[in-house]
N, C-alpha and C positions, 0 to 999 in steps of 0.2 A: 772377614769377621773374626772377632776375638773368640778364643776357645773358652774364655772365662764365663762360667755360668753356674747355676745352683747345683746341677747334676754332676758337673765335672770341675770341681774346684781346682785352682792352680793355674799356672801359666804355661802356655804352649811356647816352644822355642822362638817362634816368630813374634810372640807377644813380648818376650824378654828382649829381643833384638830391637823392637820398636821403642820400648821404654829406654833402652840403652842409648839409642840414637838421639832421642829427645833429651835425655839427661846430659849427654855429651854436648849437644848443641847449646843448651841453656847454660851449662858451665862455661862454654867458650864465650858466649855473649856476655856473661856476667864476670868474666875473667876469674873464674874459680878453678882450682885444681881438682879434677874429678877423682883423683886418687887420695885426696886429703881426707882426714877424719874430722875436719872442722865441723862444728854444729850446722853451719849454713849448708854445707855440702850434704850432710846426712839428712837434713830436713828436705832439701831439694829432691833427693832420691826417694824419700818416703812420699813426698807430694806427687811425684810422677806416677808411682804405683797406685796411690790412692785415687788420683784422677782417672787412671786407666780402669781401675776396678769399679768406678762409679760412672762409667759410660763414655768417657773420652777415649774412643777406641781407634782413632786414627792420628797419624803424626801431625797433621795440620791443626786439628782441634787441640791436641796437647800443647803444641808450640804456641798457639794463639792464647791459650789460657795463661801462659807465663808472660806474654807480651802486653796483655790488657792492663790498663792502669788499675791499681787496687783502690777500692772505695772505702 
């Protein structure tokens, strides 16, 4: 379970590791350089954290959110 909640704002190291794994995986799948400062890469990083903060708290959910077709 995520340590992110109203009483304890912030990320636990395991939360950061999870977000990093998802970010790296999506970058790889989209052939993006994760160390790039390109806007697409920055948006991707922000989206990973945003989804995590909004309840996508496991790796499978996060990865699935990037694989679903956009409507």
